[in-house]
C-alpha positions as CSV (number, residue, x, y, z in Angstrom):
1,M,68.4,-19.9,-12.1
2,S,65.8,-22.5,-11.2
3,A,64.4,-24.2,-8.3
4,T,63.7,-27.9,-8.3
5,T,61.6,-30.1,-5.9
6,A,63.5,-33.3,-6.9
7,F,66.5,-32.6,-4.8
8,T,67.3,-34.8,-1.9
9,A,69.4,-33.0,0.7
10,T,70.4,-36.1,2.6
11,A,72.4,-37.1,-0.5
12,F,74.6,-34.2,-0.3
13,T,77.8,-33.5,1.6
14,A,77.2,-30.7,4.0
15,T,79.6,-27.9,3.4
16,V,77.7,-25.3,5.2
17,A,75.5,-26.5,8.1
18,A,74.2,-25.3,11.5
19,A,74.4,-27.9,14.2
20,S,71.0,-29.6,15.0
21,A,71.5,-28.9,18.7
22,A,70.0,-25.9,20.4
23,P,70.8,-22.6,18.8
24,V,73.3,-20.2,20.5
25,L,70.4,-17.8,21.4
26,D,67.2,-18.9,23.1
27,P,63.9,-18.3,21.4
28,I,63.3,-14.9,23.2
29,E,66.8,-13.7,22.3
30,L,66.2,-14.8,18.6
31,L,62.9,-12.9,18.4
32,L,64.5,-9.8,19.9
33,K,67.5,-10.0,17.5
34,Y,65.3,-10.4,14.4
35,D,62.4,-8.2,15.3
36,Q,62.2,-6.1,12.1
37,P,59.2,-5.3,9.8
38,V,58.7,-8.2,7.5
39,P,55.8,-8.9,5.1
40,R,53.4,-11.9,6.0
41,Y,53.9,-13.2,2.4
42,T,50.3,-14.2,1.8
43,S,51.5,-13.3,-1.7
44,Y,54.6,-12.4,-3.6
45,P,54.9,-9.7,-4.8
46,T,52.9,-8.4,-1.8
47,A,49.8,-6.2,-2.0
48,A,52.0,-3.2,-1.4
49,A,53.1,-3.6,-5.1
50,F,49.6,-3.3,-6.5
51,T,48.9,-0.5,-8.9
52,P,45.9,1.2,-10.5
53,A,47.5,0.4,-13.9
54,V,45.9,-3.1,-13.5
55,G,42.2,-3.0,-13.7
56,E,39.0,-4.4,-15.0
57,A,40.3,-5.3,-18.5
58,Q,43.0,-7.5,-17.1
59,L,40.6,-9.4,-14.8
60,R,38.1,-9.9,-17.7
61,G,41.0,-11.3,-19.7
62,Q,41.9,-13.6,-17.0
63,L,38.4,-14.9,-16.4
64,A,37.9,-15.5,-20.1
65,Q,40.6,-18.1,-20.2
66,P,39.0,-21.6,-20.5
67,T,39.8,-24.0,-17.8
68,A,38.3,-27.1,-16.1
69,A,40.1,-26.6,-12.9
70,P,38.1,-26.0,-9.7
71,L,38.2,-22.6,-8.1
72,S,38.4,-21.1,-4.6
73,L,35.9,-18.2,-3.9
74,Y,36.3,-15.6,-1.2
75,V,33.3,-13.4,-0.3
76,H,33.9,-10.2,1.7
77,V,31.1,-9.2,4.1
78,P,32.2,-5.8,5.3
79,F,29.7,-5.0,8.2
80,C,30.4,-4.9,11.9
81,R,28.1,-4.0,14.8
82,H,30.9,-2.2,16.6
83,A,34.6,-1.6,15.9
84,C,37.2,-3.5,17.6
85,W,40.0,-1.0,18.3
86,Y,42.8,-3.3,17.3
87,C,41.3,-4.1,13.9
88,G,42.9,-3.2,10.5
89,C,40.3,-5.0,8.4
90,N,38.1,-3.3,5.8
91,R,34.8,-2.8,7.5
92,V,31.7,-0.7,7.8
93,T,30.5,-0.2,11.4
94,T,26.8,0.1,11.5
95,Q,23.7,-0.9,13.5
96,L,21.4,-0.6,10.5
97,G,21.2,-4.4,9.9
98,S,19.1,-5.3,6.8
99,T,18.9,-1.7,5.7
100,V,22.6,-2.0,4.6
101,V,22.7,-5.7,3.9
102,A,19.9,-5.7,1.3
103,P,21.7,-3.3,-1.1
104,Y,25.0,-5.1,-0.4
105,L,23.5,-8.4,-1.5
106,A,21.9,-6.8,-4.6
107,S,25.3,-5.5,-5.5
108,L,27.0,-8.8,-4.8
109,A,24.4,-10.6,-7.0
110,R,25.4,-8.1,-9.8
111,E,29.1,-8.9,-9.4
112,L,28.5,-12.6,-9.6
113,E,26.4,-12.1,-12.7
114,L,29.2,-10.1,-14.4
115,V,31.8,-12.7,-13.3
116,S,29.6,-15.5,-14.7
117,A,29.2,-13.6,-18.0
118,A,33.0,-13.2,-18.3
119,I,33.7,-16.9,-17.7
120,P,33.3,-19.2,-20.8
121,Q,32.2,-22.1,-18.8
122,R,30.5,-22.7,-15.3
123,R,33.3,-23.1,-12.7
124,R,33.4,-25.7,-9.9
125,L,34.1,-24.5,-6.4
126,A,36.5,-26.6,-4.3
127,Q,36.8,-24.0,-1.6
128,L,34.6,-21.2,-0.2
129,H,35.4,-18.8,2.4
130,W,33.3,-15.9,3.9
131,G,35.4,-13.2,5.7
132,G,35.0,-9.7,6.8
133,G,34.0,-7.6,8.7
134,T,31.5,-10.0,10.4
135,P,29.9,-12.5,8.1
136,N,27.3,-13.5,10.8
137,Y,26.2,-9.8,10.8
138,L,23.7,-11.2,8.2
139,N,20.6,-12.8,9.7
140,L,19.5,-16.3,9.0
141,E,17.4,-15.3,5.9
142,E,20.3,-13.2,4.4
143,T,22.8,-15.9,5.1
144,A,20.7,-18.4,3.1
145,Q,20.2,-15.9,0.4
146,L,23.9,-15.3,0.0
147,W,24.6,-19.1,-0.1
148,E,21.9,-19.5,-2.8
149,L,23.4,-16.7,-4.9
150,I,26.7,-18.6,-5.0
151,A,25.1,-21.8,-5.9
152,Q,23.3,-20.1,-8.8
153,H,26.6,-19.3,-10.4
154,F,29.0,-22.1,-9.4
155,D,28.8,-25.9,-9.0
156,L,29.6,-26.8,-5.5
157,E,31.8,-29.9,-5.3
158,P,30.6,-32.7,-3.0
159,D,33.6,-32.3,-0.8
160,L,33.6,-28.5,-0.9
161,E,35.7,-27.0,1.9
162,A,33.4,-24.2,3.0
163,S,34.6,-21.9,5.8
164,I,33.3,-18.9,7.5
165,E,34.5,-16.3,10.1
166,V,32.1,-15.4,13.0
167,N,32.0,-13.1,15.9
168,P,31.1,-15.2,18.9
169,E,29.5,-12.3,20.7
170,F,26.5,-12.3,18.3
171,L,26.3,-16.0,17.5
172,S,23.4,-18.1,18.3
173,R,22.7,-21.9,18.4
174,D,20.2,-21.5,15.5
175,A,22.7,-19.7,13.4
176,V,25.4,-22.3,14.1
177,L,23.0,-25.1,13.0
178,Q,21.9,-23.2,10.0
179,L,25.5,-22.6,8.8
180,R,26.2,-26.3,9.1
181,Q,23.0,-27.2,7.3
182,L,23.8,-24.9,4.4
183,G,27.2,-26.7,3.9
184,F,29.8,-24.9,5.9
185,N,32.2,-27.4,7.5
186,R,34.9,-25.2,8.9
187,I,34.5,-22.2,11.1
188,S,36.7,-19.6,12.8
189,F,35.9,-17.2,15.7
190,G,38.1,-14.7,17.5
191,I,38.9,-15.0,21.2
192,Q,41.9,-12.6,21.0
193,D,42.1,-12.5,24.8
194,A,39.6,-13.9,27.4
195,D,40.5,-11.5,30.1
196,P,37.7,-8.9,30.7
197,D,40.0,-6.0,31.3
198,V,41.9,-6.6,28.1
199,Q,38.6,-7.0,26.3
200,K,37.4,-3.7,27.5
201,A,40.7,-2.0,26.4
202,V,40.1,-3.0,22.8
203,N,36.3,-2.6,22.8
204,R,35.5,-6.3,22.2
205,V,33.8,-7.9,25.2
206,V,32.8,-11.5,24.9
207,P,32.3,-13.3,28.2
208,V,34.0,-16.6,28.7
209,E,30.8,-18.4,29.3
210,Q,29.6,-17.3,25.8
211,L,32.9,-18.6,24.3
212,R,32.2,-21.9,26.0
213,R,28.6,-21.9,24.8
214,V,29.7,-21.2,21.2
215,M,32.2,-24.0,21.2
216,G,29.5,-26.4,22.5
217,W,27.3,-25.4,19.7
218,L,30.0,-25.9,17.1
219,R,30.8,-29.4,18.4
220,E,27.0,-30.2,18.5
221,A,26.8,-29.2,14.8
222,A,29.8,-31.4,13.9
223,F,32.0,-28.9,12.1
224,A,35.0,-30.7,10.6
225,S,37.4,-28.0,11.9
226,V,37.0,-25.1,14.4
227,N,39.7,-22.4,14.5
228,V,40.2,-19.7,17.2
229,D,42.2,-16.5,16.8
230,L,44.3,-15.1,19.5
231,I,46.3,-11.8,19.6
232,C,49.4,-11.3,21.6
233,G,50.4,-7.7,22.5
234,L,47.1,-6.2,23.3
235,P,46.7,-3.4,25.9
236,R,46.7,-4.6,29.5
237,Q,48.0,-8.1,28.6
238,S,50.5,-9.7,30.7
239,P,52.1,-13.2,30.6
240,Q,50.1,-14.2,33.7
241,R,46.8,-13.0,32.1
242,F,47.5,-14.5,28.8
243,R,48.2,-17.9,30.3
244,R,44.5,-17.9,31.6
245,T,43.5,-17.4,27.9
246,L,45.8,-20.3,26.9
247,E,44.2,-22.4,29.6
248,L,40.8,-21.7,28.1
249,V,42.0,-22.6,24.7
250,Q,43.3,-25.8,26.1
251,E,39.8,-26.5,27.6
252,L,38.0,-25.6,24.4
253,R,40.5,-27.6,22.3
254,P,39.9,-26.1,18.8
255,D,41.3,-27.9,15.9
256,R,43.3,-24.9,14.9
257,V,44.7,-21.9,16.7
258,A,45.9,-18.8,14.9
259,L,48.3,-16.7,17.1
260,F,48.9,-13.2,15.8
261,S,51.2,-10.5,17.1
262,F,49.5,-7.2,17.4
263,A,50.7,-4.5,15.0
264,Y,50.2,-1.2,16.7
265,L,50.0,1.3,13.7
266,P,47.9,4.4,15.0
267,E,49.3,6.6,12.2
268,Q,48.0,4.2,9.5
269,L,44.9,2.9,11.5
270,P,43.2,5.8,13.2
271,L,40.9,3.5,15.2
272,Q,44.0,2.3,17.1
273,R,44.4,5.8,18.5
274,K,41.8,4.8,21.0
275,I,44.4,2.4,22.5
276,E,46.7,3.9,25.0
277,A,50.3,3.1,24.1
278,A,51.3,3.1,27.7
279,E,49.0,0.2,28.3
280,L,50.7,-2.0,25.7
281,P,52.9,-4.9,27.1
282,S,56.7,-4.5,26.7
283,Q,58.5,-6.3,23.9
284,H,59.9,-8.8,26.4
285,Q,56.4,-9.5,27.8
286,R,55.0,-10.1,24.3
287,I,57.8,-12.5,23.4
288,T,57.3,-14.3,26.7
289,M,53.6,-14.7,25.9
290,L,54.4,-16.1,22.4
291,E,56.9,-18.5,23.8
292,D,54.4,-19.7,26.6
293,A,51.8,-20.2,23.9
294,N,54.2,-22.2,21.7
295,Q,55.2,-24.5,24.6
296,L,51.7,-25.1,25.9
297,L,50.1,-25.7,22.5
298,C,52.9,-28.1,21.4
299,A,52.8,-29.9,24.7
300,H,49.1,-30.6,24.2
301,G,48.9,-32.1,20.7
302,Y,49.2,-29.2,18.4
303,E,51.7,-28.9,15.6
304,A,53.3,-25.6,14.7
305,I,52.4,-24.6,11.1
306,G,54.6,-21.6,10.1
307,M,55.1,-19.0,12.7
308,D,51.5,-18.2,13.8
309,H,49.3,-21.2,13.1
310,Y,48.9,-24.4,15.1
311,A,46.8,-27.4,14.3
312,L,46.0,-30.8,16.0
313,A,47.8,-33.6,14.4
314,G,44.6,-35.1,12.8
315,D,43.5,-31.7,11.3
316,S,43.8,-31.4,7.5
317,L,46.1,-28.4,7.9
318,A,48.7,-30.4,9.9
319,E,48.3,-33.3,7.4
320,A,48.9,-30.9,4.5
321,A,52.1,-29.5,6.2
322,R,53.3,-33.2,6.6
323,R,52.6,-34.1,3.0
324,G,54.1,-30.9,1.6
325,T,50.8,-29.7,0.1
326,L,50.3,-26.7,2.3
327,H,49.5,-23.5,0.4
328,R,49.4,-19.9,1.4
329,N,47.3,-17.0,-0.1
330,F,45.5,-13.9,1.2
331,Q,43.5,-16.1,3.5
332,G,46.6,-17.4,5.2
333,Y,47.6,-21.1,5.2
334,T,45.2,-23.4,3.3
335,T,45.0,-26.9,2.2
336,G,43.7,-26.1,-1.3
337,G,47.0,-26.3,-3.2
338,E,47.5,-24.0,-6.2
339,L,43.7,-23.2,-6.7
340,E,42.9,-19.9,-8.5
341,L,41.3,-17.6,-6.0
342,L,38.4,-15.3,-7.0
343,G,37.4,-12.6,-4.5
344,V,34.0,-10.8,-4.6
345,G,32.7,-8.0,-2.4
346,P,34.4,-4.8,-1.5
347,T,38.3,-4.9,-1.0
348,A,38.3,-8.6,-1.9
349,I,41.5,-9.8,-3.7
350,S,41.6,-12.3,-6.6
351,Q,44.8,-14.3,-7.0
352,F,45.8,-16.1,-10.3
353,P,49.2,-17.5,-11.4
354,H,50.1,-14.3,-13.3
355,L,47.5,-11.7,-12.0
356,F,46.4,-10.2,-8.7
357,S,43.4,-7.9,-8.7
358,Q,41.7,-6.1,-5.8
359,N,38.2,-4.8,-5.7
360,Q,37.3,-1.2,-4.7
361,R,37.9,-0.9,-1.0
362,D,35.1,1.7,-0.5
363,L,31.6,0.2,-0.3
364,K,30.0,3.0,-2.3
365,A,32.7,3.0,-5.0
366,W,32.4,-0.9,-5.3
367,S,28.6,-0.6,-5.7
368,A,28.9,2.3,-8.1
369,A,31.2,0.3,-10.4
370,L,28.8,-2.6,-10.4
371,E,25.8,-0.3,-11.3
372,R,27.8,0.8,-14.4
373,G,28.2,-2.9,-15.4
374,E,31.9,-2.9,-14.5
375,L,33.9,-5.5,-12.6
376,P,34.8,-3.3,-9.6
377,V,38.7,-3.6,-9.8
378,E,40.5,-0.8,-8.1
379,R,44.1,-2.0,-8.5
380,G,46.2,-5.1,-9.1
381,L,49.5,-6.5,-10.5
382,A,50.4,-8.6,-13.5
383,V,53.4,-10.9,-12.9
384,R,55.2,-12.4,-15.8
385,D,58.9,-11.7,-15.0
386,P,60.5,-15.2,-14.7
387,D,62.8,-14.0,-11.9
388,V,59.9,-12.8,-9.8
389,L,58.0,-16.1,-10.5
390,E,61.0,-18.1,-9.4
391,R,61.4,-16.1,-6.2
392,R,57.7,-16.5,-5.5
393,E,58.1,-20.2,-5.6
394,L,61.1,-20.1,-3.4
395,I,59.2,-18.0,-0.8
396,R,56.3,-20.3,-1.1
397,Q,58.5,-23.3,-0.4
398,V,60.0,-21.7,2.7
399,M,56.6,-20.6,4.0
400,C,54.8,-23.8,3.3
401,R,57.3,-26.7,3.0
402,F,59.9,-25.1,5.4
403,A,62.5,-26.3,3.0
404,L,63.8,-25.5,-0.5
405,E,66.1,-26.8,-3.1
406,L,68.2,-24.9,-5.6
407,D,69.7,-26.2,-8.8
408,D,72.3,-23.5,-8.8
409,W,73.0,-21.8,-5.4
410,R,75.5,-19.6,-7.0
411,G,72.8,-17.8,-8.8
412,F,71.6,-16.8,-5.4
413,E,74.9,-16.1,-3.8
414,P,73.9,-12.9,-1.8
415,E,71.0,-14.8,-0.5
416,W,73.1,-17.8,0.4
417,Q,75.4,-15.5,2.4
418,A,72.4,-14.2,4.3
419,L,71.2,-17.7,4.9
420,E,74.6,-18.6,6.4
421,A,74.1,-15.9,9.0
422,L,70.7,-17.4,9.9
423,A,72.3,-20.9,10.0
424,A,74.8,-19.5,12.5
425,D,71.9,-18.7,14.8
426,G,70.3,-22.2,14.3
427,L,67.4,-21.0,12.2
428,V,68.2,-23.1,9.1
429,T,70.5,-25.9,8.1
430,L,72.2,-25.5,4.8
431,S,73.9,-28.1,2.5
432,R,75.5,-28.0,-0.9
433,Q,77.2,-30.1,-3.4
434,G,78.6,-28.5,-6.4
435,D,76.1,-26.1,-7.9
436,R,73.1,-27.6,-5.9
437,G,72.1,-26.5,-2.5
438,A,69.3,-27.1,0.0
439,L,67.7,-25.4,3.0
440,R,65.8,-26.8,5.9
441,V,64.1,-24.7,8.5
442,T,64.7,-25.8,12.0
443,A,62.2,-25.9,14.8
444,S,63.6,-22.6,16.1
445,G,63.4,-21.2,12.7
446,R,59.7,-21.7,12.4
447,W,59.3,-18.8,14.7
448,L,61.1,-16.6,12.2
449,I,59.8,-18.1,9.0
450,R,58.9,-14.7,7.5
451,T,62.5,-13.5,8.2
452,I,63.9,-16.6,6.4
453,A,61.5,-16.0,3.4
454,A,62.5,-12.3,3.2
455,V,66.0,-13.4,2.2
456,F,64.7,-14.0,-1.3
457,D,62.8,-10.7,-1.6
458,P,65.0,-8.1,-3.1
459,Q,62.5,-5.2,-2.4
460,Q,62.5,-6.1,1.3
461,R,66.3,-5.8,1.4
462,R,66.1,-2.4,-0.2
463,C,63.3,-1.1,2.0
464,A,62.0,-2.9,5.0
465,S,58.2,-3.1,5.1
466,G,55.4,-5.1,6.7
467,S,54.6,-5.8,10.3
468,R,57.2,-6.4,13.1
469,L,57.5,-9.9,14.4
470,V,56.5,-9.0,17.9
């Protein structure tokens, strides 16, 4: 079995095809029908398959391989001033500021030293991303110190794509201008929901005027791309209230919008127990909000990228989607192609063609490993099975190109039968000629892109896992 990108579907005789007209079910009905737990497929296999059997030795072996290819670097800054009750990120909630940041930076410096010692040549950075936690928990001096640490160990390419996530509640104009001066050219901040009552219900209160000020500072600093995050399904949300948030987004006009559906998992995430289940919107309300957002954004110059990302037509993410160079990793959709991803900091994940590795998730355990002179790997996964690698490529094509081609569809006969059911609902169009087959995701199918990708995931068929669609 093998996939090929050289296949041209229009040259084929369609033997199985869904009509290009509207599907039998409307978008709300489709989401209700297919609302099952599905992975987000930021990797395949997913992080749920990681095991302690993969550790420091495997990462050292990977880093030791000589290469001239540029690298993508992820830095995890775990600190937050207070906890947002919806959050499932790895974080340390503290008001101690530099008291905790100073030892964190010392440990991070040690990790970068160990990584550099394991690499036979100095690597170039094509992409850099700071996530968290709250990266702007660091003060101006600490932010500059961290940037300099990175520059000591890597060569920063002239066109480096440098991005950072920030909490707008604690952002100042001086901090924004410093980030741009250091070299960050992409920035993301969370709105989630602009309604004060919803904000109180999740312990994240950021006045609308502060959001407006932040966007003004980001435009003044001339960031190449500004992203905002929204969450649908939060307590006390309603379609009417969420429309006001969408109207604010239309006013701010960020370059990108990430629209996530809230996963309420109080058994797994104890912090979410502070959220009253009775205050959550109904499933139908959530779907209505998602559909409202999709219609409004697409009517105002945004292009849908997968299920939960939107970008203005001139943004590099939209351009990458049109060119077929969109990529997906643990940071979500990116424009960096198949760059190797190195993660540093607690819980950070590294992603290579045949290896995943994740750092210790506990801050103290991460620091202790570094004090012992060890790369702080907690778990990971080695991937060599040709069938798994092929399925990874098929899932990547579905998630990023919204199409795929098969040299031999009969090698995927169970999957093809599942795709026929999706085609009947207007989510995909299928075509075949002899052994060869092709799939194209329809506009309606973009909403359910993860469901379509899951067709090629045998583990998902055996045991549903992941987050629900709505």
